[in-house]
GUSEKOL-512147 format. One record per residue (C-alpha): x, y, z; residue in three letters; residue number from 0. Coordinates in pm, whole numbers, plus 32768, in hexadecimal, padded with zeros to 4 digits. Example, Ala and Ser with C-alpha at 12.3 -4.5 7.8 and 13.67 -1.06 7.14 Angstrom:
<rs>
    x    y    z type seq
 84CE 7E3E 830C  ala   0
 8557 7F96 82CA  ser   1
</rs>
This chain:
<rs>
    x    y    z type seq
 4DB3 BC89 8CB0  met   0
 4D71 BB8D 8B8B  thr   1
 4DAF BBEB 8A1F  thr   2
 4D7C BB3F 88D3  ser   3
 4ED6 BB8E 880D  pro   4
 4E5A BAC1 86E5  gln   5
 4D28 BBA8 86A0  arg   6
 4D59 BCE0 85EC  thr   7
 4C8E BDF9 8668  ala   8
 4B9E BE7F 8566  pro   9
 4B82 BFEC 8530  ser  10
 4AAE C0A3 862F  gly  11
 4ACE BF6D 8716  ala  12
 4AF8 BF9A 8896  leu  13
 4C48 BF82 892E  arg  14
 4C86 BEEB 8A8A  ile  15
 4D5C BFDD 8B66  leu  16
 4E0B BF6E 8CA3  ala  17
 4EED C04E 8D8A  pro  18
 5062 C05F 8D4F  ser  19
 516F C080 8E48  leu  20
 518D C1F6 8DEE  phe  21
 5016 C24F 8E14  gly  22
 4FD9 C230 8C9A  gly  23
 4F2B C115 8BDB  val  24
 4F88 BFE5 8B20  ile  25
 4EB7 BFCC 89D0  ile  26
 4E85 BE65 8956  ala  27
 4E2D BE67 87DF  ala  28
 4E95 BD84 86BD  ala  29
 4FB9 BCA4 8714  ala  30
 5084 BD9D 87D7  met  31
 5091 BE54 892F  leu  32
 5107 BFBE 892B  ala  33
 5121 C0B1 8A57  cys  34
 5078 C1FE 8A3C  ala  35
 500B C2EF 8B2E  pro  36
 4E8B C318 8B6B  ser  37
 4E0B C471 8AE2  ser  38
 4D5A C537 8BF7  pro  39
 4BEB C51E 8C16  leu  40
 4AF5 C626 8C48  thr  41
 4A28 C5DD 8D77  thr  42
 490E C6A0 8E28  pro  43
 4994 C7C9 8EE6  arg  44
 4904 C8B3 8FE4  pro  45
 4880 C9FD 8F67  val  46
 47C9 CB12 9024  ala  47
 4659 CA8D 9043  gly  48
 4683 C935 8FD8  gly  49
 4743 C827 8F34  val  50
 47CA C867 8DBD  ala  51
 4793 C767 8CAC  lys  52
 48C1 C6C9 8C1A  gly  53
 493B C610 8B01  glu  54
 47DA C59B 8A9F  ala  55
 479D C6E2 8A05  thr  56
 48DD C786 89CD  gly  57
 487A C8B8 8A82  lys  58
 483F C922 8BFB  leu  59
 46ED C98A 8C7F  glu  60
 4674 C9C6 8DD5  arg  61
 4573 C8C1 8E43  asp  62
 4521 C7BA 8F51  arg  63
 4571 C66E 8EF7  val  64
 446F C554 8F26  ala  65
 44CA C3F1 8F7E  leu  66
 43BF C30C 8ED1  val  67
 43BA C196 8F28  ala  68
 4377 C0D5 8DF4  leu  69
 43A7 BF75 8E6F  gly  70
 4431 BEC9 8F98  gly  71
 440A BD45 8F89  arg  72
 44C2 BCF0 8E4A  gln  73
 45DC BBEF 8E58  arg  74
 4690 BCAE 8D51  asp  75
 4650 BE07 8C96  ala  76
 4687 BE34 8B32  ala  77
 46F9 BF81 8AC2  val  78
 4745 C028 8973  ser  79
 4732 C166 88C0  ala  80
 46E7 C226 8792  thr  81
 484E C2A9 8762  gly  82
 499D C2DC 881A  arg  83
 4971 C273 8989  trp  84
 4A30 C1D0 8AAD  arg  85
 4A0B C12F 8C0E  ile  86
 4AEC C19C 8D33  asp  87
 4AE5 C151 8E9B  glu  88
 4A35 C255 8F65  gln  89
 4ADC C3A4 8F5B  gly  90
 4BA0 C358 8E20  gly  91
 4CC6 C2D6 8EF1  arg  92
 4CE2 C195 8E1B  val  93
 4C76 C16B 8CAE  gly  94
 4BF4 C028 8C6B  leu  95
 4B63 C01F 8B03  val  96
 4B6E C107 89EA  lys  97
 4AAD C0EA 88B7  gly  98
 4A15 C17A 8773  arg  99
 48D6 C107 86D6  gly 100
 47AB C036 876C  asp 101
 486C BEED 87D1  glu 102
 47CD BE87 8912  ala 103
 4897 BE28 8A57  trp 104
 4806 BD95 8B93  arg 105
 484E BE11 8D06  val 106
 4831 BCC9 8DCE  glu 107
 4824 BC9B 8F46  gln 108
 48B8 BB7D 901E  gln 109
 48D7 BB85 91A2  asn 110
 48A8 BD01 91B0  gly 111
 49A0 BD39 908A  leu 112
 497A BDC0 8F46  leu 113
 4A2A BD92 8DE9  arg 114
 49EB BDEC 8C77  val 115
 49D1 BCBF 8BA5  ala 116
 49BD BCAB 8A10  gly 117
 4920 BB99 893B  asp 118
 4A77 BB33 88BB  asn 119
 4B0E BAC4 8A18  gly 120
 4BB9 BC14 8A67  asp 121
 4B73 BC7F 8BCA  ala 122
 4BFA BD85 8CCD  thr 123
 4C74 BD1C 8E2E  pro 124
 4B69 BD01 8F41  trp 125
 4B66 BE43 8FF3  arg 126
 4A80 BEF1 910B  glu 127
 49F0 BFF9 9039  gly 128
 4905 C0AC 8FEA  pro 129
 4956 C0B2 8E77  phe 130
 48DC C1EF 8DA6  val 131
 4882 C1D6 8C22  ala 132
 48D1 C337 8B89  arg 133
 487D C3A6 8A31  pro 134
 4961 C48C 8967  thr 135
 48C2 C5B3 8888  gly 136
 477B C583 8814  asp 137
 476C C402 8867  thr 138
 4642 C351 8935  phe 139
 4676 C23D 8A03  leu 140
 4596 C110 89CD  arg 141
 4507 C02F 8AFD  phe 142
 43E6 BF40 8AD7  gly 143
 439A BF9E 897D  asn 144
 436E C115 89BC  arg 145
 4463 C22F 898E  arg 146
 44B7 C313 8AB2  tyr 147
 4557 C46F 8ADA  arg 148
 4660 C49B 8BED  gly 149
 4723 C379 8C8E  glu 150
 46C3 C21E 8D0B  leu 151
 4745 C1B6 8E5A  val 152
 475E C02C 8EA6  phe 153
 476D BFC9 900D  thr 154
 4772 BE69 90A4  ala 155
 464B BE02 9171  thr 156
 45F1 BCC6 9233  asp 157
 4516 BC6E 910A  ser 158
 45D8 BCCF 8FDB  gly 159
 463E BE29 8F3C  val 160
 458C BF5E 8F82  met 161
 4591 C05B 8E53  val 162
 4547 C1BF 8E9F  val 163
 453A C2D6 8D91  asn 164
 45EB C40A 8E0A  arg 165
 458D C54C 8D52  leu 166
 4519 C6BA 8D6B  pro 167
 43BB C6DF 8DD7  val 168
 4352 C7A9 8C9B  glu 169
 43CC C677 8BC4  asp 170
 4312 C58A 8CA9  tyr 171
 41D0 C652 8C82  leu 172
 41EB C611 8AFB  arg 173
 41B7 C4A1 8B37  gly 174
 408E C4E8 8C48  val 175
 3FA0 C5E7 8BCC  val 176
 3F48 C538 8A85  pro 177
 3EEF C3ED 8B39  leu 178
 3E36 C4A2 8C41  glu 179
 3D5B C58B 8B63  leu 180
 3CE7 C527 8A15  pro 181
 3CAD C684 899C  ala 182
 3D39 C6EE 8844  arg 183
 3C53 C7DE 87A2  ala 184
 3CA9 C945 878C  ala 185
 3B79 C9A7 885F  asn 186
 3BED C8C0 8979  glu 187
 3D57 C954 8994  arg 188
 3CF4 C9F4 8AEC  ala 189
 3CA1 C8A0 8B81  ala 190
 3DFE C824 8B1F  leu 191
 3EA3 C95A 8BBD  glu 192
 3DD5 C91A 8CF6  ala 193
 3E31 C7AC 8D0C  gln 194
 3FA7 C80E 8CCC  ala 195
 3FA0 C908 8DF8  ile 196
 3EF3 C80B 8ECF  ala 197
 3FDC C6F9 8E76  ala 198
 4100 C7C7 8EC2  arg 199
 406F C830 9014  ser 200
 402E C6BC 905F  tyr 201
 4195 C66E 8FF5  thr 202
 4246 C784 909C  tyr 203
 419F C721 91F0  ile 204
 4260 C5CD 91C1  arg 205
 43AD C641 9129  val 206
 4477 C730 91EF  pro 207
 451E C86B 9176  ser 208
 4688 C895 9163  gly 209
 47AF C795 918B  ile 210
 473A C699 928F  val 211
 4789 C530 92E2  asp 212
 46D6 C43B 9232  glu 213
 4598 C3B2 92E3  pro 214
 45BA C26C 93AC  val 215
 4510 C1A5 92BF  arg 216
 45B9 C21A 9190  gly 217
 44A3 C2D0 90E2  phe 218
 438B C3EF 910C  asn 219
 427F C365 9044  leu 220
 420A C235 8F82  val 221
 418E C227 8E0A  ala 222
 404D C1A0 8E59  thr 223
 3EF4 C210 8EE1  val 224
 3F85 C20E 9039  arg 225
 4007 C35E 8FEE  asn 226
 3FEA C3D6 8E8F  gln 227
 3FEB C302 8D55  val 228
 4132 C338 8C9A  tyr 229
 4183 C2AE 8B43  gly 230
 42D9 C351 8AEC  gly 231
 4326 C3F2 899B  val 232
 4232 C303 88E0  asp 233
 411A C39F 899B  ala 234
 4175 C4FE 8937  glu 235
 408F C5D7 8856  his 236
 40F1 C739 87BF  pro 237
 3FB2 C7D4 881B  val 238
 3FE0 C74E 8980  val 239
 415A C7BC 897D  asn 240
 40E8 C92A 8913  ala 241
 3FF7 C932 8A3A  ala 242
 410E C8B9 8B26  ile 243
 4203 C9AC 8AAC  asp 244
 40F3 CAD5 8AB6  ala 245
 40CC CA81 8C44  thr 246
 422D CA3B 8C92  ala 247
 4280 CA70 8E06  gly 248
 411D CAC4 8E54  leu 249
 4080 CA19 8F7D  val 250
 3F4C CA2F 906B  ile 251
 3F57 CAE2 91B0  arg 252
 3E7D CB1E 92E0  tyr 253
 3EDF CC27 93D3  asn 254
 4032 CC34 932C  gly 255
 4073 CAB6 935F  leu 256
 4094 C9B7 924C  leu 257
 3F77 C8D6 9239  val 258
 3F33 C770 91F7  asp 259
 3E5B C771 90C8  ala 260
 3D89 C616 9090  pro 261
 3CD2 C5E5 8F50  tyr 262
 3C03 C4D6 8EC7  tyr 263
 3B2A C474 8D91  ser 264
 39CF C50A 8DC5  ser 265
 390D C579 8F06  cys 266
 37A3 C524 8E96  gly 267
 3740 C691 8EF2  gly 268
 37D0 C6D5 904A  arg 269
 3934 C6AD 90D2  thr 270
 398B C5F4 921E  ala 271
 3A68 C630 9346  val 272
 3BA9 C565 93B1  pro 273
 3AFB C49C 94BC  ser 274
 39FB C422 93C8  glu 275
 3B1D C37C 9305  ala 276
 3C4A C32A 93D7  trp 277
 3C86 C27D 951F  arg 278
 3D0D C391 9621  gly 279
 3D06 C4A7 953A  ala 280
 3D1E C5FC 95C2  arg 281
 3C07 C700 9547  glu 282
 3C99 C81B 9487  glu 283
 3BF2 C97E 9452  pro 284
 3C3C C96B 92EB  tyr 285
 3B92 C816 92AC  leu 286
 3A2E C855 92FF  gln 287
 38F9 C7BF 924B  pro 288
 389E C8A6 912D  val 289
 3779 C886 9027  asp 290
 37F2 C847 8ECE  asp 291
 36B5 C887 8E06  val 292
 36A4 C960 8CDB  asp 293
 359E CA73 8D21  pro 294
 354D CA79 8BB2  his 295
 34F6 C906 8B8B  thr 296
 34A5 C899 8CD7  gly 297
 3590 C777 8CB0  arg 298
 36D1 C736 8D3A  pro 299
 3814 C7BA 8C78  tyr 300
 389F C651 8C76  cys 301
 3762 C5C1 8BCD  asp 302
 382C C5C3 8A98  ile 303
 38FC C499 8B2E  ser 304
 3891 C358 8A97  pro 305
 38B1 C2A8 8BE1  arg 306
 3804 C3BA 8CD5  asn 307
 36CC C2E8 8CF3  his 308
 36FA C17B 8D45  trp 309
 3644 C03F 8DDC  gln 310
 36CA BF22 8E97  ala 311
 3628 BDCB 8EC2  asp 312
 3671 BCD8 8FD8  phe 313
 35E4 BB78 8FEB  asp 314
 35C2 BAA9 9127  glu 315
 3719 BA14 9106  thr 316
 37BC BB6D 90DC  gln 317
 36F6 BBEC 920C  leu 318
 3795 BAEA 92DC  arg 319
 38E1 BB35 926C  glu 320
 38A8 BC87 92CD  ile 321
 385F BC2D 942A  val 322
 39AF BB6F 9437  arg 323
 3A75 BC93 93AE  lys 324
 39BB BD7F 949A  ala 325
 3A2A BCB5 95B5  leu 326
 3B8B BC8A 9548  gln 327
 3B9C BE0C 9515  ala 328
 3B2A BE32 9671  ala 329
 3C2F BD44 96EF  gly 330
 3B58 BC27 975E  ala 331
 3C24 BAF4 97B3  arg 332
 3B50 B9F6 96E0  asp 333
 3AA7 BAC0 95D0  pro 334
 39AB B9D0 9533  arg 335
 3896 BA0A 9422  pro 336
 372E BA1A 94AA  ala 337
 35D5 BA42 9409  ala 338
 3563 BB99 9409  val 339
 33F2 BBED 9466  thr 340
 33E8 BD5A 9451  ala 341
 34E4 BE63 9396  phe 342
 34B8 BFC0 9427  thr 343
 356E C11F 9400  ile 344
 3571 C170 9557  ala 345
 3603 C2DA 9543  ser 346
 3680 C3D2 943C  arg 347
 37A8 C4C3 945B  gly 348
 37A6 C644 9426  arg 349
 379F C60F 929B  ser 350
 367A C503 92AC  gly 351
 3766 C3E5 9273  arg 352
 3739 C2B5 931E  ala 353
 37E5 C2D0 947C  ala 354
 3796 C180 94E8  ser 355
 36DE C035 9471  val 356
 3653 BF36 9550  val 357
 3621 BDC8 94E2  leu 358
 3534 BD0C 95B4  arg 359
 359F BB92 95A8  thr 360
 353E BA4E 9659  glu 361
 365D BA84 974C  arg 362
 361C BBFC 97A8  gly 363
 3644 BD56 9703  asp 364
 3776 BDAC 9645  val 365
 37D6 BF15 9601  thr 366
 38B4 BFA6 94F3  ile 367
 3936 C0F1 9526  ala 368
 3969 C1F9 941F  ala 369
 3ADD C1AF 93FA  arg 370
 3AAA C04E 93A4  asp 371
 3975 C058 92D4  ile 372
 3A0D C063 917B  arg 373
 3AFB BF47 91B6  ala 374
 3A1F BE64 9286  val 375
 391A BE87 916A  met 376
 3A0D BE5A 9057  gly 377
 39E1 BD42 8F4E  asp 378
 3A96 BBFD 8F2F  ala 379
 3BA7 BC84 8E40  arg 380
 3C0D BD84 8F2F  gly 381
 3B59 BEB8 8EB7  ala 382
 3AD8 BF8A 8FBE  ile 383
 397D C02B 8FD0  leu 384
 3968 C163 8F16  asn 385
 3918 C23A 902B  ser 386
 3859 C248 9170  thr 387
 3757 C342 90DD  tyr 388
 363F C242 90A0  phe 389
 34E2 C1C7 910D  ser 390
 344D C071 9118  val 391
 3370 C061 8FDB  asp 392
 32E4 BEE1 8FFB  arg 393
 32DF BDB4 90E0  glu 394
 3281 BC56 9095  ser 395
 323C BB55 91AD  arg 396
 3207 B9F0 91DC  gly 397
 31E6 B91A 9329  gly 398
 3217 BA47 9406  gly 399
 3365 BAA3 9361  arg 400
 33C6 BBA8 925B  leu 401
 3425 BAEF 911A  thr 402
 346E BC3E 9061  ala 403
 34B5 BDA7 9088  val 404
 34E2 BEBB 8F81  thr 405
 3583 C00A 8FC4  leu 406
 3565 C131 8EFF  arg 407
 3671 C232 8F25  gly 408
 371D C36E 8EA0  ala 409
 3873 C3EA 8E8B  gly 410
 39BF C326 8E63  asn 411
 3AC7 C33C 8F61  gly 412
 3B08 C3B5 90C7  his 413
 3A4D C4FB 908F  gly 414
 3B44 C5CD 9149  val 415
 3BDC C70F 90A2  gly 416
 3BC5 C749 8F2B  met 417
 3ADD C690 8E58  cys 418
 3B88 C669 8D10  gln 419
 3A62 C647 8C23  trp 420
 39CE C764 8CD5  gly 421
 3AFC C830 8C8D  ala 422
 3ADF C7CE 8B2C  ile 423
 3969 C838 8B28  gly 424
 39C3 C978 8BD8  arg 425
 3AD6 C9BE 8AC9  ala 426
 39E3 C986 89BF  arg 427
 38F9 CA71 8A62  ala 428
 3A16 CB76 8A59  gly 429
 3AA7 CB6B 8BBE  ala 430
 3C2F CB9E 8BCF  asp 431
 3D1C CABF 8C90  ala 432
 3D17 CBA0 8DCB  arg 433
 3B91 CBB8 8DDB  glu 434
 3B92 CA2E 8DC6  ile 435
 3C61 CA06 8ED4  leu 436
 3BDE CB10 8FBB  arg 437
 3A96 CA43 8F8B  his 438
 3B12 C8F5 8FF6  tyr 439
 3C0F C970 90F4  tyr 440
 3B4B CA93 9193  pro 441
 3C11 CBAC 923D  gly 442
 3D51 CB53 9178  thr 443
 3E2C CC2B 908C  val 444
 3F1B CBD0 8F7D  val 445
 407F CC43 8FA3  ser 446
 41EE CBE2 8F54  phe 447
 4274 CAD1 9046  ala 448
 43C6 CB80 9065  asp 449
</rs>
């Protein structure tokens, strides 16, 4: 360990901790060294039905604990807090850094080892880790300009430092639901409650109950659209928190079993089955196509979404690039662009969405399967096609080739499960959360998880 004896530690600054020969810690502060035993930490403990919250809240509550990956490729990870906090080696066996205030420290990786370093040159010895940053009292940890509940776990990877937020599922949902559903008005409360229950079911499928070994990859979920968008404390909203609290512990079940509950922005008037969206997806009896049209208006409930109706234009260059990406998605050894002479929706799925698209080219036909359509037909910036619920609106030709194609579509997202804007529309029409969920997941019931 390196220290800076000439530096006087300011009030509230972090202190580096290193193990003594007697299992205590040596505190380096100001211009002297003094031996003192480390105070015991409050760490998560097993309780009936789940894992208890620890020092983050100062009270114990039964809940599952989610491990949410926030990043994994940083050369180092800067962490601070809003109040008192500390960094320990996993399990609290060794205290590494203890502090008050928001002074930032970095968890650095080198050759598979970790250390904690400060801007003033202080650093702990290199250790295997993982390291755990733990708040005290009502403190929130800071990472990547966001505040987080619970703990942050730092693990060395081949490409840098993996950062995982470890926190109770109910606290995790507080950072998910407000980013997944834009409802805030009083007459939209039922949609927020439905979203909270669906998000909890989705999470519980991926987060085991009770005390179990951590997953091999070190996390259950990622904080992006790959799972559920998660923004920590800064994403929270009191109206949303109230909806989460009102539905605490409630999940969706089919024949007594917890169900995976996918959702998306808008359906365009009819929902889809899993095989229309994902490769190798298993069909489920509670994920069937359902109409989502308001009988009073004759329009989809999700027509209130600003992106429910859309148009996509492709010029000749983009059409040639779609051929290349389609061949690449199909595993072709030499995927090359080719001029397109015809664009056809060859088949449609049970919901009416495009199940396959055929591009006739100068070198033969290229077929795009439903699971690949949105990615293959995405734009140059990486944005995927809004949905597969579309038709060909216009075509332009020149020299025997297609020079432009315009698609006109409805819906935004994969279309399987709950239509979020439809849920808002139904809430405005007077439906409660259970009615909303029964519609989008037919045959299911809402009940407590444990």
